[in-house]
A tleap script that builds the chain and sets N, CA, C and O, in Angstrom:
source leaprc.protein.ff14SB
mol = sequence {
  NMET GLY THR TYR ARG CYS PHE LYS CYS GLY
  LYS ARG VAL ASP MET ASP LEU ARG TYR GLU
  ARG VAL ARG CYS PRO PHE CYS GLY TYR LYS
  ILE LEU VAL LYS MET ARG ALA PRO THR VAL
  LYS THR LEU LYS ALA CARG
}
set mol.1.N position { -5.888 -8.742 -6.085 }
set mol.1.CA position { -4.308 -8.365 -6.239 }
set mol.1.C position { -4.445 -7.068 -5.437 }
set mol.1.O position { -5.569 -6.577 -5.328 }
set mol.2.N position { -3.624 -6.607 -4.993 }
set mol.2.CA position { -3.194 -5.229 -4.937 }
set mol.2.C position { -1.553 -5.034 -4.423 }
set mol.2.O position { -0.692 -5.811 -4.010 }
set mol.3.N position { -1.606 -3.822 -4.638 }
set mol.3.CA position { 0.053 -3.033 -4.722 }
set mol.3.C position { -0.188 -2.195 -3.255 }
set mol.3.O position { -1.158 -1.448 -3.119 }
set mol.4.N position { 0.544 -2.353 -2.468 }
set mol.4.CA position { 0.894 -2.041 -1.463 }
set mol.4.C position { 2.477 -1.185 -0.900 }
set mol.4.O position { 3.263 -1.226 -1.846 }
set mol.5.N position { 2.817 -0.796 -0.240 }
set mol.5.CA position { 4.101 -0.307 0.135 }
set mol.5.C position { 4.234 -0.437 1.616 }
set mol.5.O position { 3.339 -0.065 2.374 }
set mol.6.N position { 5.371 -0.975 2.033 }
set mol.6.CA position { 6.086 -1.036 3.271 }
set mol.6.C position { 6.365 0.100 4.220 }
set mol.6.O position { 7.427 0.714 4.121 }
set mol.7.N position { 5.486 0.409 5.118 }
set mol.7.CA position { 5.853 1.442 5.861 }
set mol.7.C position { 6.998 1.330 6.048 }
set mol.7.O position { 7.454 2.418 5.695 }
set mol.8.N position { 8.241 0.385 6.564 }
set mol.8.CA position { 9.248 0.583 7.092 }
set mol.8.C position { 10.562 0.888 6.124 }
set mol.8.O position { 11.435 1.726 6.348 }
set mol.9.N position { 10.469 -0.069 4.916 }
set mol.9.CA position { 11.658 -0.281 4.141 }
set mol.9.C position { 10.984 0.735 2.722 }
set mol.9.O position { 11.665 1.354 1.905 }
set mol.10.N position { 9.720 0.661 2.768 }
set mol.10.CA position { 9.229 1.475 1.335 }
set mol.10.C position { 9.491 0.600 0.189 }
set mol.10.O position { 9.687 1.226 -0.853 }
set mol.11.N position { 9.540 -0.508 0.106 }
set mol.11.CA position { 9.534 -1.136 -0.917 }
set mol.11.C position { 7.844 -1.725 -1.462 }
set mol.11.O position { 6.821 -1.865 -0.792 }
set mol.12.N position { 8.043 -1.920 -2.620 }
set mol.12.CA position { 6.463 -2.374 -3.312 }
set mol.12.C position { 6.244 -3.716 -3.204 }
set mol.12.O position { 7.116 -4.577 -3.316 }
set mol.13.N position { 5.072 -3.903 -2.984 }
set mol.13.CA position { 4.447 -5.472 -2.482 }
set mol.13.C position { 3.366 -5.466 -3.282 }
set mol.13.O position { 2.463 -4.631 -3.227 }
set mol.14.N position { 3.457 -6.664 -4.259 }
set mol.14.CA position { 2.020 -7.050 -4.771 }
set mol.14.C position { 1.576 -8.106 -3.871 }
set mol.14.O position { 2.397 -8.882 -3.381 }
set mol.15.N position { 0.533 -8.172 -3.664 }
set mol.15.CA position { 0.048 -9.252 -3.011 }
set mol.15.C position { -1.421 -9.462 -2.969 }
set mol.15.O position { -2.113 -8.490 -3.273 }
set mol.16.N position { -1.993 -10.535 -2.653 }
set mol.16.CA position { -3.562 -10.740 -2.378 }
set mol.16.C position { -3.782 -11.163 -1.065 }
set mol.16.O position { -3.516 -12.303 -0.683 }
set mol.17.N position { -4.481 -9.879 -0.033 }
set mol.17.CA position { -4.022 -10.287 1.121 }
set mol.17.C position { -5.544 -11.203 2.042 }
set mol.17.O position { -5.803 -11.347 3.237 }
set mol.18.N position { -6.162 -11.591 0.927 }
set mol.18.CA position { -7.123 -12.793 1.309 }
set mol.18.C position { -6.411 -13.897 1.560 }
set mol.18.O position { -6.749 -14.596 2.516 }
set mol.19.N position { -5.318 -14.256 0.774 }
set mol.19.CA position { -5.183 -15.802 0.916 }
set mol.19.C position { -3.358 -15.655 1.737 }
set mol.19.O position { -2.853 -16.636 2.283 }
set mol.20.N position { -2.709 -14.437 1.666 }
set mol.20.CA position { -1.367 -14.161 2.190 }
set mol.20.C position { -1.482 -13.753 3.511 }
set mol.20.O position { -2.565 -13.382 3.962 }
set mol.21.N position { -0.362 -13.791 4.241 }
set mol.21.CA position { -0.196 -13.009 5.667 }
set mol.21.C position { -0.068 -11.781 5.358 }
set mol.21.O position { 0.482 -11.555 4.280 }
set mol.22.N position { -0.461 -10.787 6.068 }
set mol.22.CA position { 0.244 -9.373 5.928 }
set mol.22.C position { 1.655 -9.625 6.653 }
set mol.22.O position { 1.842 -10.011 7.807 }
set mol.23.N position { 2.730 -9.256 5.521 }
set mol.23.CA position { 4.142 -9.399 6.018 }
set mol.23.C position { 4.502 -8.939 4.861 }
set mol.23.O position { 3.884 -9.189 3.826 }
set mol.24.N position { 5.683 -8.120 4.935 }
set mol.24.CA position { 6.594 -7.407 3.738 }
set mol.24.C position { 7.534 -8.718 3.727 }
set mol.24.O position { 8.121 -9.245 4.673 }
set mol.25.N position { 7.500 -9.046 2.497 }
set mol.25.CA position { 8.548 -10.007 2.220 }
set mol.25.C position { 9.662 -9.710 2.425 }
set mol.25.O position { 10.249 -10.617 3.015 }
set mol.26.N position { 10.693 -8.260 2.080 }
set mol.26.CA position { 11.847 -7.938 2.154 }
set mol.26.C position { 12.276 -7.975 3.895 }
set mol.26.O position { 13.350 -8.499 4.193 }
set mol.27.N position { 11.552 -7.507 4.791 }
set mol.27.CA position { 12.042 -6.711 5.845 }
set mol.27.C position { 11.381 -7.418 6.702 }
set mol.27.O position { 12.128 -7.660 7.650 }
set mol.28.N position { 9.994 -8.029 6.897 }
set mol.28.CA position { 9.056 -8.730 7.603 }
set mol.28.C position { 8.343 -7.681 8.605 }
set mol.28.O position { 7.806 -8.034 9.655 }
set mol.29.N position { 8.412 -6.232 8.111 }
set mol.29.CA position { 6.995 -5.659 8.879 }
set mol.29.C position { 5.726 -5.686 8.474 }
set mol.29.O position { 5.460 -5.879 7.288 }
set mol.30.N position { 4.668 -5.474 9.512 }
set mol.30.CA position { 3.488 -5.973 9.324 }
set mol.30.C position { 2.706 -4.703 8.815 }
set mol.30.O position { 1.682 -4.864 8.152 }
set mol.31.N position { 3.045 -3.791 9.032 }
set mol.31.CA position { 2.153 -2.484 8.506 }
set mol.31.C position { 2.342 -2.318 6.712 }
set mol.31.O position { 3.434 -2.165 6.164 }
set mol.32.N position { 1.318 -2.375 6.161 }
set mol.32.CA position { 1.552 -2.368 4.639 }
set mol.32.C position { 0.378 -1.260 4.475 }
set mol.32.O position { -0.715 -1.270 5.040 }
set mol.33.N position { 0.887 -0.293 3.549 }
set mol.33.CA position { -0.077 0.892 3.153 }
set mol.33.C position { -0.536 0.843 1.599 }
set mol.33.O position { 0.359 0.958 0.761 }
set mol.34.N position { -1.584 0.715 1.256 }
set mol.34.CA position { -2.179 0.675 -0.060 }
set mol.34.C position { -1.821 1.757 -0.940 }
set mol.34.O position { -1.948 2.930 -0.589 }
set mol.35.N position { -1.343 1.388 -2.162 }
set mol.35.CA position { -0.994 2.427 -3.086 }
set mol.35.C position { -2.193 3.116 -3.991 }
set mol.35.O position { -2.921 2.439 -4.718 }
set mol.36.N position { -2.303 4.521 -3.858 }
set mol.36.CA position { -3.365 4.938 -4.735 }
set mol.36.C position { -3.122 5.712 -5.795 }
set mol.36.O position { -2.179 6.503 -5.820 }
set mol.37.N position { -3.945 5.551 -6.752 }
set mol.37.CA position { -3.580 6.593 -7.838 }
set mol.37.C position { -3.188 7.987 -7.659 }
set mol.37.O position { -3.384 8.034 -6.445 }
set mol.38.N position { -2.871 8.896 -7.893 }
set mol.38.CA position { -2.509 10.160 -7.407 }
set mol.38.C position { -3.584 10.931 -8.455 }
set mol.38.O position { -3.616 10.926 -9.685 }
set mol.39.N position { -4.473 11.612 -7.439 }
set mol.39.CA position { -5.625 12.032 -8.185 }
set mol.39.C position { -5.546 13.622 -7.762 }
set mol.39.O position { -4.894 13.841 -6.741 }
set mol.40.N position { -6.198 14.885 -8.499 }
set mol.40.CA position { -6.125 15.785 -7.837 }
set mol.40.C position { -7.631 16.121 -7.715 }
set mol.40.O position { -8.337 15.847 -8.686 }
set mol.41.N position { -8.207 16.697 -6.602 }
set mol.41.CA position { -9.266 16.779 -6.178 }
set mol.41.C position { -9.757 18.593 -6.358 }
set mol.41.O position { -8.844 19.347 -6.021 }
set mol.42.N position { -10.893 19.215 -6.777 }
set mol.42.CA position { -11.023 20.562 -7.378 }
set mol.42.C position { -12.145 20.274 -6.678 }
set mol.42.O position { -13.045 19.437 -6.760 }
set mol.43.N position { -11.701 21.703 -5.557 }
set mol.43.CA position { -13.363 21.837 -4.629 }
set mol.43.C position { -13.614 23.372 -5.325 }
set mol.43.O position { -12.788 24.141 -5.817 }
set mol.44.N position { -15.269 23.521 -5.149 }
set mol.44.CA position { -15.548 25.033 -5.298 }
set mol.44.C position { -15.592 25.877 -3.673 }
set mol.44.O position { -15.874 25.385 -2.580 }
set mol.45.N position { -15.227 27.208 -3.991 }
set mol.45.CA position { -15.036 27.791 -2.965 }
set mol.45.C position { -16.762 28.703 -2.692 }
set mol.45.O position { -17.444 29.436 -3.407 }
set mol.46.N position { -16.856 28.363 -1.817 }
set mol.46.CA position { -18.648 29.411 -1.217 }
set mol.46.C position { -17.997 30.635 -1.080 }
set mol.46.O position { -18.627 31.633 -0.729 }
savepdb mol mol.pdb
quit
C-alpha cells in the first residue's frame, strides 16, 4: 500500500499498485507520483 498524488488533479490516492490498475479514481488520469516524506539533506562542501 502506498500513497500517491495524481499529476493532473493533485488529489491524494492511497492504493496498492500490485493489485489495482494505475489510474486516478477522481479524474481517470494515468500518471501518479509517489509521495515521499520531506527530508533535508546536508552535504559537506569540499
